[in-house]
C-alpha positions, 0 to 999 in steps of 0.5 A, a space after each residue: 565438527 558441526 558448524 554453528 548455523 546463522 539464525 534467520 533474520 527476524 521478520 519486521 511486522 508490517 514492512 509491506 504496508 509502505 513498500 512499492 511491491 517489488 520484492 526483487 528490488 528490495 534490500 529488506 525482502 529477507 525480513 518480509 512476510 510478503 516476500 516469504 509468502 510470495 516465494 512459496 506461491 510463485 517460484 523465483 524462476 517463474 516470477 522472473 519470466 513474468 511481465 513487470 506489471 504481473 510481478 507487481 500484481 503477484 506481490 500485491 496479492 501476497 500482500 493482501 493475504 498477509 495483511 488479512 492474516 495479520 488483521 485476524 491475528 490482531 483481532 483475536 488478540 484484542 478479543 482475548 484481552 477485551 472485557 466481557 460484553 455488558 449484556 444489560 447495556 446491549 439490552 438497553 440499546 435494543 430497548 431504546 432503538 428497537 430490535 435489529 438496531 445494532 445490525 442496522 447501525 453496522 450496515 449504515 457504517 458500511 454504507 458510509 464507508 462505501 460512499 467514502 470509497 466512491 467519493 475517493 474515485 472522483 477525487 482529482 488527485 486519485 483521478 490524476 494518478 489513475 490517468 497517469 497509470 493508464 497512459 504509462 501502461 499503454 505506452 510503455 510496451 512500445 518502448 525497447 526492452 530495458 530495465 528502465 522500461 521495466 521500472 516504468 511498468 512496475 511503478 505505474 499502477 503503484 502510483 495510482 494505488 498509493 494515491 487512492 490509499 492516501 486519499 481514502 485513509 486521509 479522512 481517518 487521519 490526523 492532519 498534524 500526525 506525520 506518522 499517519 497512514 495517509 502520509 505513509 501512502 503519500 510518501 510511497 507515491 512520491 518516491 515511485 513518482 520520482 523513480 518513474 520521472 527519472 526513468 521517463 527522463 532517461 528515455 526522453 519522455 518529456 510529456 510524462 516527466 511534466 505530468 509526473 512533476 505536476 502530480 508530485 506538486 499536487 501530492 506535496 500540497 495535499 500531504 505536506 508532511 508525507 516525506 516526514 513519515 518514517 517507514 519501518 525497515 526502510 527509513 530506520 536501521 534494520 536490527 537483527 
């Protein structure tokens, strides 16, 4: 008699948006599109032999692939649902602003976005995160191999990347909205800062502990609602 098979758990859309890019430590990896893609791109055996930072980079690459695919799928759905464009309005815009005005406006918007990203790179909080990541990644290889050292290397660059995302998306977020992208990214940054701090404390890295304590204070001041952000699949009950 054929035994009934257990259905695979449903994937959680956007689970990877507010994760720390460590599928091998994640209890929800079976429900994540990124983890599924990663397993097809890199065999678990090879992934296990990679240095911690390289493993995180592999997850990040898969995450970008999934995010782009999701964005294209949503854009296509929105295009199908959108009303037909008003040709008369387009002609009126061109008549008022000259030929190529729409293309110029699009280029100007892209330029402004580029300036926003450039400005974020000089943001004190972003710089502090990047400084920590560079210093930690340079010092960690000098430590004896251990799971604690692995955690330091796994989280160092994530601290920097999540702070950069929090700052760059902050301009487009409502400061009073706890569920904004900026607060979600800042929450992940705070969580990995806390884990990194615990790891450094276990290894006697007093200077790094002090640096992370100071960084956490800066994040909480900048994003006071960050810890109120609810991450789907992580801060909610998983439903089959």
